[in-house]
C-alpha positions in Angstrom: 0.1 -0.1 0.1 1.7 3.4 -0.9 2.2 6.0 1.9 2.0 9.6 1.5 3.6 12.2 3.4 1.7 14.9 5.1 2.0 18.8 4.5 4.0 20.3 7.0 1.2 22.2 8.7 -1.0 19.0 9.8 2.2 17.3 10.4 2.7 19.9 13.3 -1.0 19.5 14.3 -0.1 15.7 14.8 2.9 16.7 16.8 1.2 18.1 19.4 -0.7 21.4 18.1 2.5 23.4 18.8 2.4 25.5 15.8 -0.6 25.6 13.8 -3.8 27.8 15.1 -7.1 25.8 14.6 -9.5 28.8 14.2 -13.1 29.1 15.0 -15.8 26.5 14.8 -18.0 26.8 11.9 -21.3 25.2 11.1 -24.0 24.0 13.3 -25.7 20.4 13.1 -23.3 19.5 10.7 -19.7 19.5 9.4 -18.0 22.7 8.9 -14.3 23.4 8.4 -11.4 25.6 10.0 -8.3 26.2 8.1 -9.1 23.1 6.1 -9.6 20.9 9.0 -13.3 19.5 8.9 -15.4 20.2 12.1 -18.4 18.2 13.5 -20.6 19.9 16.0 -22.0 18.1 18.7 -24.9 20.3 20.6 -27.7 17.7 21.4 -27.7 16.8 25.0 -27.4 13.4 25.9 -27.6 12.1 29.6 -24.2 10.4 30.5 -24.3 6.9 30.3 -22.9 4.6 33.2 -19.7 4.0 30.9 -18.7 7.4 30.5 -19.2 8.3 34.3 -17.1 5.6 35.1 -14.3 6.4 32.5 -14.2 9.9 33.7 -13.9 8.7 37.3 -11.2 6.5 36.4 -9.0 8.8 34.4 -9.0 11.4 37.6 -8.4 8.6 39.8 -5.3 7.6 37.9 -4.1 11.2 38.0 -4.3 11.3 41.5 -3.0 7.7 42.1 0.0 8.4 40.0 1.0 11.3 42.2 0.6 9.4 45.3 2.6 6.7 44.1 5.5 8.6 42.8 5.3 10.2 46.4 5.6 7.2 48.1 8.5 5.6 46.0 10.8 8.7 44.6 12.7 11.4 46.3 12.6 15.0 45.5 15.6 14.4 42.7 13.4 11.6 41.3 15.7 8.8 42.4 14.0 5.9 43.8 13.8 5.5 47.3 15.7 2.4 47.4 19.2 1.0 48.3 22.3 3.4 48.3 24.1 0.4 46.9 23.0 -2.2 44.4 25.4 -4.9 42.7 23.0 -6.5 40.3 25.3 -8.2 37.7 23.4 -7.7 34.3 20.3 -7.4 36.0 19.2 -4.2 34.5 17.0 -1.0 35.6 13.8 -2.4 33.6 11.8 -2.9 36.8 12.4 1.0 37.8 11.5 2.5 34.5 8.7 0.0 34.1 6.9 1.0 37.5 6.1 4.3 35.7 5.3 3.1 32.7 1.8 4.1 32.7 2.3 7.8 33.5 3.0 9.4 30.0 0.6 6.8 28.4 -2.2 7.9 30.6 -1.5 11.4 29.7 -1.6 10.5 26.1 -5.2 9.4 26.7 -6.4 12.1 28.3 -4.6 12.1 32.1 -3.3 15.0 33.8 -0.2 16.5 32.4 1.4 16.4 35.5 1.9 12.9 35.1 4.3 13.4 32.2 6.1 16.0 34.0 6.6 13.6 36.8 7.6 10.9 34.5 10.2 12.6 32.7 11.6 14.0 36.0 11.7 10.2 37.4 13.2 8.9 34.2 16.2 11.1 34.8 16.4 10.1 38.4 16.5 6.4 37.6 18.8 7.1 34.8 21.2 8.6 37.4 20.7 6.1 40.2 21.5 2.8 38.0 24.3 4.5 36.4 25.8 4.9 39.9 24.7 1.1 40.5 26.7 0.2 37.5 23.6 -1.3 34.9 23.7 2.0 32.9 26.2 3.5 30.8 25.3 6.5 28.7 21.7 6.6 29.6 21.1 2.9 28.4 21.5 -0.6 30.2 24.9 -1.8 29.5 24.2 -5.6 28.8 20.7 -7.2 29.0 18.5 -9.1 27.0 15.9 -7.6 25.1 13.0 -9.3 27.3 14.1 -7.0 29.8 15.1 -4.3 27.9 11.8 -4.4 26.3 10.2 -4.3 29.8 12.0 -1.2 31.0 11.8 0.9 27.6 8.2 0.3 27.3 7.9 3.6 29.2 10.4 5.5 26.4 7.7 5.2 23.5 4.9 7.5 24.8 7.3 10.2 25.8 7.3 11.4 22.3 3.7 11.2 21.8 2.9 13.1 25.0 5.6 15.8 23.8 7.5 15.4 20.6 9.2 18.7 21.2 11.4 17.4 24.1 14.7 17.5 22.9 16.3 15.8 25.5 14.0 12.5 24.8 14.1 12.9 20.8 17.8 13.1 21.1 18.4 9.8 23.4 15.5 8.3 21.2 17.9 8.5 17.9 21.0 7.8 20.0 19.5 4.8 21.4 18.4 3.6 18.1 21.9 4.1 16.9 23.3 1.5 19.2 21.2 -1.0 17.1 21.5 0.1 13.5 25.4 -0.5 13.2 26.1 3.2 13.4 27.3 3.6 17.0 31.0 2.2 17.1 31.2 1.7 20.9 27.9 -0.7 20.6 28.2 -2.7 17.6 25.1 -4.8 18.3 24.1 -5.3 15.0 25.8 -6.8 12.0 23.8 -4.9 9.0 25.5 -7.0 6.3 24.4 -10.2 8.1 21.3 -8.4 9.1 21.6 -10.2 12.7 22.4 -9.1 16.1 25.9 -10.6 17.2 24.7 -11.7 20.9 21.9 -12.1 22.8 23.0 -10.1 25.6 23.6 -6.4 24.0 23.2 -2.7 25.1 25.2 0.6 25.4 28.5 -1.4 25.9 27.9 -3.5 23.0 27.4 -7.4 22.4 28.5 -9.5 25.4 29.9 -12.5 23.9 30.7 -14.4 27.2 28.9 -14.8 30.7 30.3 -15.1 34.2 29.0 -15.8 37.5 29.0 -12.0 38.3 26.7 -11.4 35.7 23.9 -13.8 36.9 24.2 -12.6 40.6 21.6 -12.2 41.9 19.4 -13.3 39.0 20.3 -16.7 39.9 18.3 -16.6 43.2 15.1 -16.3 41.1 16.1 -19.1 38.4 15.9 -21.7 40.9 12.0 -21.7 40.4 13.0 -22.2 36.4 13.8 -25.6 35.0 17.4 -26.2 34.1 18.5 -24.5 30.4 20.1 -28.0 29.3 19.9 -31.4 30.4 23.2 -32.4 29.9 25.3 -29.9 32.4 28.3 -31.9 34.0 26.9 -32.6 37.3 23.8 -30.8 37.6 20.8 -32.6 37.7 18.1 -29.8 39.3 17.7 -26.2 39.4 18.9 -25.7 42.7 22.3 -26.0 40.7 21.8 -21.9 40.4 22.5 -21.6 44.0 25.2 -23.9 44.9 28.7 -22.8 43.9 30.7 -24.8 46.6 34.4 -25.0 46.0 34.4 -28.9 45.6 31.2 -28.7 43.7 30.6 -25.3 41.4 27.3 -26.4 40.1 26.5 -22.6 39.4 29.9 -22.2 37.3 28.8 -25.1 35.1 25.6 -23.8 34.7 26.9 -20.3 33.7 29.9 -21.8 31.4 27.5 -24.1 29.2 24.9 -21.3 28.8 27.8 -18.8 27.7 29.4 -21.4 25.4 26.1 -22.4 23.7 23.7 -19.2 24.2 25.9 -15.8 24.5 27.2 -15.4 21.0 24.8 -15.1 17.7 21.4 -14.1 17.4 18.1 -15.1 19.0 14.3 -14.3 18.4 13.9 -12.1 21.6 16.0 -9.7 20.1 13.4 -8.6 17.5 11.9 -6.7 20.6 14.4 -3.9 19.5 11.9 -3.2 16.8 9.9 -0.4 18.8 13.2 1.3 19.7 14.3 1.9 16.0 10.6 3.0 14.9 10.4 5.5 17.7 13.5 7.1 16.0 11.6 7.0 12.5 8.6 8.9 14.2 10.7 11.2 15.4 12.7 11.8 12.4 10.8 10.5 9.2 14.3 9.0 8.1 13.7 6.3 5.8 16.9 4.3 7.1 14.9 3.3 10.6 12.1 1.6 8.5 14.8 -0.2 6.4 16.4 -1.7 9.4 12.8 -2.9 10.6 12.2 -4.6 7.4 15.7 -6.1 6.9 15.7 -7.8 10.4 12.3 -9.0 10.6 12.6 -10.0 7.1 15.8 -11.8 8.0 13.7 -14.0 10.8 11.4 -14.8 8.1 13.8 -16.3 5.9 15.5 -18.2 8.5 12.0 -19.7 9.8 11.4 -20.6 5.8 14.9 -22.4 6.0 13.9 -24.3 9.0 11.0 -25.7 7.5 8.3 -23.0 9.0 9.6 -23.0 12.7 11.6 -19.9 13.8 15.0 -21.2 14.9 15.6 -19.9 18.5 19.4 -19.3 17.5 21.7 -18.4 14.8 25.4 -17.8 14.7 26.9 -14.7 13.5 28.0 -16.7 10.1 24.2 -16.7 9.5 24.2 -20.9 10.4 21.5 -22.0 12.5 22.6 -24.1 15.4 25.9 -22.7 15.2 26.8 -22.9 18.9 24.2 -25.5 20.1 25.5 -28.8 18.1 23.3 -27.8 15.1 19.9 -27.7 17.1 17.3 -25.1 16.0 16.1 -25.0 19.7 18.5 -24.4 22.7 19.0 -20.9 22.3 18.4 -17.8 24.8 14.7 -17.1 25.3 14.4 -20.1 23.1 12.0 -23.1 22.2 13.8 -24.9 25.5 14.3 -22.2 27.8 12.7 -20.6 29.5 9.2 -20.0 28.5 9.6 -21.5 25.1 7.4 -20.5 22.0 5.5 -18.0 24.1 8.5 -15.8 23.9 9.1 -16.4 20.0 5.4 -15.5 19.2 5.5 -12.2 21.2 9.0 -10.9 20.2 7.8 -11.5 16.6 4.4 -10.0 17.1 5.8 -6.8 18.6 8.3 -6.4 15.6 5.6 -7.3 13.0 3.2 -4.6 14.3 5.9 -2.3 14.0 6.4 -3.2 10.6 2.9 -3.2 9.5 2.8 0.3 10.9 6.0 1.5 8.7 5.2 0.1 5.6 1.5 -0.3 5.7 2.0 -4.1 4.7 -0.1 -6.7 6.6 2.0 -9.5 4.9 4.5 -9.0 8.3 2.1 -10.3 10.5 2.5 -13.7 8.8 5.6 -14.6 11.0 3.8 -14.5 14.7 0.8 -16.2 13.0 3.1 -18.9 11.9 4.6 -19.6 15.0 1.3 -19.8 16.9 0.2 -22.3 14.5 3.0 -24.0 15.0 2.2 -24.8 18.5 -1.7 -25.2 17.9 -1.3 -27.6 15.1 0.6 -29.9 17.9 -2.2 -29.3 20.4 -3.9 -31.9 22.4 -7.6 -31.5 23.6 -7.7 -32.5 27.3 -10.6 -32.2 29.9 -12.7 -30.2 26.9 -9.9 -27.8 26.7 -7.1 -27.6 24.0 -3.4 -27.4 25.3 -0.5 -26.8 23.2 3.1 -27.5 23.6 5.5 -24.4 24.0 8.9 -26.4 24.3 10.7 -28.6 22.4 14.4 -30.9 22.5 15.3 -33.6 21.0 15.0 -35.8 24.2 11.4 -34.7 25.1 10.2 -33.8 21.4 7.2 -31.2 21.8 6.2 -30.7 25.3 5.1 -28.7 28.3 1.5 -28.5 27.3 -0.6 -25.5 28.4 -3.3 -23.2 27.7 -3.0 -21.2 24.5 -2.2 -17.3 24.9 -5.3 -15.2 24.0 -3.8 -12.1 23.5 -2.0 -12.7 20.5 -4.7 -13.7 18.6 -6.7 -10.8 19.4 -3.7 -8.5 18.3 -3.5 -10.1 14.9 -7.0 -9.5 14.3 -7.0 -6.2 15.6 -3.8 -5.4 13.3 -5.2 -7.3 10.3 -9.0 -7.5 10.2 -8.5 -10.6 8.6 -11.6 -13.1 8.5 -8.7 -15.7 9.3 -7.5 -14.1 12.2 -11.0 -13.6 13.3 -12.0 -17.0 13.0 -9.1 -17.8 15.7 -10.8 -15.6 18.3 -14.1 -17.2 17.6 -12.7 -20.5 18.1 -11.1 -19.4 21.6 -14.2 -17.5 22.6 -16.3 -20.9 22.1 -13.7 -22.8 24.1 -13.7 -20.1 26.8 -17.8 -20.2 26.9 -17.9 -24.0 26.8 -15.5 -24.4 29.8 -17.6 -21.8 31.5 -14.4 -19.7 32.3 -14.4 -15.8 33.1 -14.1 -13.9 30.0 -10.7 -13.5 29.1 -10.2 -9.3 28.8 -9.0 -9.6 25.3 -11.6 -11.9 24.0 -14.3 -9.7 25.7 -13.0 -6.4 24.2 -12.9 -8.3 20.5 -16.4 -9.4 21.0 -17.7 -5.9 22.4 -16.4 -4.0 19.3 -18.0 -7.0 17.1 -21.7 -6.3 18.5 -21.7 -8.9 21.6 -20.7 -8.6 25.0 -22.7 -5.3 25.8 -21.5 -5.2 29.7 -17.8 -5.4 29.2 -17.0 -1.4 29.2 -18.8 -0.8 32.5 -17.3 -4.2 34.1 -13.8 -3.2 32.7 -13.9 -0.2 34.3 -15.2 -1.1 37.2 -12.3 -3.9 37.7 -9.9 -1.2 37.1 -11.2 1.0 39.9 -11.3 -1.9 42.1 -7.7 -2.6 41.1 -6.5 0.8 42.1 -8.2 0.9 45.4 -6.5 -2.0 46.3 -3.3 -0.7 45.3 -3.6 2.3 46.8 -4.5 0.9 50.4 -0.8 -0.5 50.2 0.8 2.5 48.7 -0.7 4.8 51.2 0.0 2.7 54.1 3.7 2.0 53.3 6.2 1.7 56.2 8.7 -0.5 54.7 12.4 0.1 54.8 13.7 0.8 51.2 17.2 -1.1 51.9 15.2 -4.6 52.3 13.0 -4.1 49.3 13.6 -6.4 46.3 14.2 -4.9 43.1 10.5 -4.9 42.1 8.9 -3.9 44.8 7.0 -0.5 43.4 6.4 -2.4 40.2 4.5 -4.6 42.4 2.5 -1.7 43.6 2.1 0.3 40.2 -1.5 1.7 40.4 -2.0 2.6 36.7 -4.1 0.4 34.6 -4.2 1.7 31.1 -5.5 -1.2 29.3 -9.2 -0.7 29.2 -8.7 2.8 28.7 -6.6 2.0 25.5 -9.3 -0.6 24.3 -12.3 1.4 25.2 -11.3 5.0 24.1 -9.0 4.5 20.9 -9.7 1.2 19.9 -6.1 -0.1 20.5 -4.0 -2.9 21.7 -2.9 -2.6 25.3 0.7 -1.7 25.8 1.9 -4.4 28.3 5.3 -5.0 29.2 7.3 -6.9 26.6 8.3 -3.6 24.7 5.3 -3.0 22.7 4.7 0.5 21.2 0.7 1.9 21.0 -0.9 0.7 17.9 -4.8 1.8 17.8 -7.5 2.8 15.4 -7.9 6.5 16.9 -6.4 8.9 18.9 -7.3 12.5 20.5 -6.2 15.9 21.3 -7.7 18.7 23.4 -7.8 21.5 21.1 -8.4 24.2 23.7 -5.2 23.2 25.9 -3.0 22.1 22.8 -2.7 18.8 24.6 -2.7 15.2 23.9 -5.8 13.2 24.7 -9.3 13.5 25.3 -10.4 17.1 27.1 -11.5 17.1 30.7 -14.9 16.0 31.1 -15.3 14.0 27.7 -15.6 10.6 27.6 -15.1 8.3 24.4 -16.2 4.5 23.6 -15.3 2.7 20.3 -18.3 0.6 19.9 -17.1 -1.3 16.5 -14.2 -1.6 14.5 -13.8 -3.1 11.1 -11.3 -3.2 8.1 -12.0 0.1 6.5 -14.2 1.9 9.8 -14.8 2.7 13.2 -17.5 3.6 15.4 -17.2 6.1 18.4 -19.5 7.7 20.9 -18.3 10.8 22.5 -20.0 12.4 25.6 -19.2 15.6 27.2 -20.0 14.6 30.8 -19.4 18.4 32.1 -22.6 20.2 32.3 -21.1 23.7 32.3 -18.1 23.6 29.9 -17.8 23.5 26.2 -15.0 21.3 24.6 -13.1 21.1 21.6 -11.1 18.0 21.0 -9.6 16.5 17.5 -9.9 12.8 16.4 -7.1 11.1 14.9 -6.8 8.3 12.4 -4.3 5.9 14.6 -1.9 6.5 17.1 0.6 8.4 14.8 -1.8 9.6 12.2 -1.1 6.3 10.0 -4.8 6.0 9.0 -6.4 8.2 6.4 -10.1 9.3 7.4 -12.2 9.3 4.5 -15.5 10.5 5.9 -17.3 11.1 9.2 -21.1 10.6 9.5 -23.4 11.4 12.2 -26.7 11.9 13.2 -27.9 15.6 13.1 -31.1 17.9 13.0 -31.6 21.2 11.8 -34.6 21.7 13.8 -33.3 21.4 17.2 -33.0 24.7 19.4 -30.4 24.7 22.3 -32.3 24.8 25.7 -35.3 22.7 24.1 -35.9 19.0 24.8 -33.7 16.6 22.7 -35.2 15.5 19.4 -37.1 12.5 19.1 -36.4 9.3 17.4 -36.5 9.8 13.6 -36.2 13.5 13.7 -32.6 13.4 12.6 -30.9 12.6 9.6 -27.3 11.3 8.8 -24.9 14.0 7.8 -21.7 12.8 6.2 -18.6 15.2 5.9 -15.7 14.4 3.6 -12.2 14.6 5.7 -9.3 12.9 3.3 -6.6 13.2 5.9 -5.7 12.3 9.2 -8.0 14.1 11.5 -11.0 16.1 12.2 -12.3 18.0 15.1 -15.5 17.7 17.2 -16.9 20.9 18.8 -19.2 19.7 22.1 -21.3 21.9 23.9 -22.1 21.0 27.7 -23.7 17.8 28.1 -23.8 16.9 24.4 -23.3 13.8 22.9 -22.7 12.3 19.4 -21.8 9.1 17.8 -19.8 9.0 14.7 -19.0 6.5 12.0 -15.7 7.0 10.6 -14.7 5.8 7.5 -10.9 5.2 6.7 -8.2 3.7 4.8 -5.7 2.2 7.5 -2.0 2.2 7.2 -2.4 4.7 4.2 -0.2 7.7 5.6 3.1 7.9 6.9 3.3 7.5 10.5 4.9 10.4 13.2 
């Protein structure tokens, strides 16, 4: 699908309304325009439905909860209330950054600007703190894997959406990307000629080709609860070997040596999680070299998968040979089919990269790689007690093993991105399975069925659960009396009170940003025109009630009975969708102050947009339902 660059003035609007004056609203009960931007006016009163009241309550509760969380766990200089010294080996800062991942994202959705400001201050503090600890070098983790890099830097990407004019984070994003494009000589993590990463552990210090026991302290204590990475480590028969380093029987040392020999060098699929880091630089700059990197790297893994008979190999040497360091096996790599979580990580990493590739190119075929690997496991599944279990691990001794329930989220994400009948069939299959087993609805399946016209109670139930979640977290945060010197390295992460998943799903028809390194992907995005800020204006609630391959339906309600609000509606999180038309019900006979028009007194009015956004002017207490026709992934994202 061809991509088009947008005019500079429109691009400025997408970058946060920093330089474009929007002008007055024109027109009454139908679309007008201001400065070439179509306007829809919502002036008919609509009693705020329960979902709208709960949504505004949730947004305002999260505003306050975030501030209380920051007050409880950070110092005035932005550093964490934590240990004076922390020697964590390769164990990175991911949990520290991750604990605040909801702050700027919430602001992008319509939360307080204060949270984004706090987030930037805390980011600086954490960076200084973990530089002092030794994990961070040149403002980026020195060496760790992309499962953990992804968890930490998931909080980086919304910063550009919240304020693309912050030069510190713009410069950082470009510099961080250079560590993975082959442009940073001090961090040659990527081999452009081979289109491969050089090591499974990487970062601002470059590829880490050998591992030592010191690297794995204190992580080794947690690994006791996992199975062993290999079954043929001399003298090691149990995972307790991770904490057995007796001078006469150093099992810990032998585990690390075996892993270092087989897993350290060469590339692994978990490195695909770096794709959003590169895409983030593209969104700031528009430089095609970043798009080419994503296409080259994901394309290389697609080629390796084809070479390996349709199964993505979990390790490849610097030469490009599959199994170069694992005795020729396509399994046995770090975060691969054998250890620790098997195919789950293969699917999630390739899905994260594939979504980015679709965003940057407009081509849906990139989803084939994660789709095929979900299929690899599904096709080897077995029926048990009415359920369908799939094997997520493989080795030559046990074959396919460790059968477990399929993850629901990847299937829903594939459908949300592709809108293909084949992906929806998988969502239907899993929905029917959940129903047959009588299980509580999975939240991803619940949302997918809601936007297909089923499950009408989903929005209210989801926001009630979120409010209960926040209440439970706050009861601990506001009563914190612990000693920071004794806290484990994810103490604050376990208490983070900022659930954004349902706001992402319901307000912008987006895929929730979990913690595996994802960027935000959505059908819509909003801006507060009056305050020149991202997100829903104060008092305005939004509910996307339907999505399709080329359309989205959203209901907007101004719950404020006193103030007029004006918002812009954008196609996609980054303006990547071209909005063709917007249709709404209107009447020319209704007079402000009179009763709402009766059913049948309205008619459908369609306004042509042919661009990435339009505006909605909302009178106090007004509501409107918009049918938005769009061509998805038709514009260059920024």
